[in-house]
ROKOL-148779 format. One record per atom (N, C-alpha, C): x, y, z. Coordinates in steps of 0.05 Angstrom, whole numbers, plus 5000, padded with zeros to 4 digits. Example, Ala and Ser with C-alpha at 12.3 -4.5 7.8 and 13.67 -1.06 7.14 Angstrom:
<rs>
526448865156524649105156526449345156525749555142527349795143525850015157
</rs>
This chain:
<rs>
476354964146474855054153474054714159472954664172470854294166472854204200476554274191479254084202478354334230477554454231477354624253475654624270474054654267470654604271470754414286471854024270472153724275475053824314477754004314477954014321478554194353475954374344474954484369472754314388471354074367469753954382471553694394473753614394474853474402476553644439476053924436477254014463475354044463472554124469470254144477468853834492470053724487469953394495471553424523473753404521475453324528474653564555474953814538475253994576472153814592470053784562467853754585467153414603467653194581466753004590468752914606471552864608473552784607473852894647473052584656474452684685477452774699476952894721479552924719480352754743483952754734485652574739484652664782485752384789484952444823488452314831488852354853491452224871492152284896493752184905493252074930495552024932497552024967499151884971499151904998500051625011500251645038502151465050502851525084506051505084506251175093507550965082507750655105509950695112512850915108513850625116516250945123516351145130518651305152520351315117519351515104520851755073520651485058518951325048516151145022513051115025513351334998510451315008508651164988506451184981504651054970503051104948503551204919501251294897499151184890498351314890495351144888495151374851493951454829492351524812490551444797488451614788486051344784484651464749483251494737482251734724480951724717477551634701475051484708474451424732475151134736475051004769476551104781477251234808478351244814480251144832480851194856482750934860483050974887481251074906481751164927481851044953484051124968483550864993482051055012479451015028478751085053479751095076479751445085481451535108481151265133479050935133477750895150480650615144480750495119482150365111483250395122485650645107487750805117488250555143487250905158487050635189487350435193485650235189485749845193489349885188489749855153491949855149494849895167494750165168496550165180496750105208494350135218495649945251494649705248495149475232495349235221498149155221499049475206502149425208502549375222501549585242504049695263504349435291501049335279501449115307504548865287504448825253505448605254508348795252509548935260512049055267513248895295511549045312511648925341511148615336509948535326511348295341512748235310513448275301517148115286518748355313519148535315521648595336521348325354517548415369517748195389519447745380518847795366519547475353523147405351524347775334527447715337529647795360526747975381528348005411528047665428526347585427526347305440526547035421528247145397530046905368532446925392533247295395536347165403536747085434533246855448534046905479533946515473533346335449534046065443534446035413537546245430540446095412540645735420540245745435541145465441538945165432537045245422533945145428534245195387535544995362535444925351531644945327530044695346527644855336526244905331526145055371525345415374525445655354528745575351528945985340528345745304528245635286526545535263523845575257522945435276519945575286519445935289521545965299521946375321521046615278522546305275524446385240522146505230520846365222519346155201516746365214515246435223513346535237514646895232516846895241519147215239518247165196519247205188516947005160515147055151513046845157510547015153509047255156509747375178509947685190511047825174512047755153513748055154512748015116511247745112510147715083507347805083506147795111502947945114503648245107504948355121506448595120506348755082508548545078507348695052504348625041503648445036501048435028498248655043499848595067497048905065498649165069500949245060502049515054500349585014501449354998501049304963499649114957497249204971493948954952495049004937494548804913492848814896495748724880
</rs>
């Protein structure tokens, strides 16, 4: 009898006191999503923060595309070629940091 009461008490605690789990997903790249799941402390990303990240990533990708195009034009200048490659690498790292913080 006491065991049944104990199980009922645990079930009531689970039903009433444990917060629901929140989950969200948002598109980073075509076909790739970032999933965020949290329990008591929800790790929600606000719409404003999502928009800021998306804009930053889009800007970085446009900049990388521009640098790749300019890289093709300066293939005969090794020092400029190396400088552009370093810029591309740095921008791609920034993009990864923005997409997956922490």
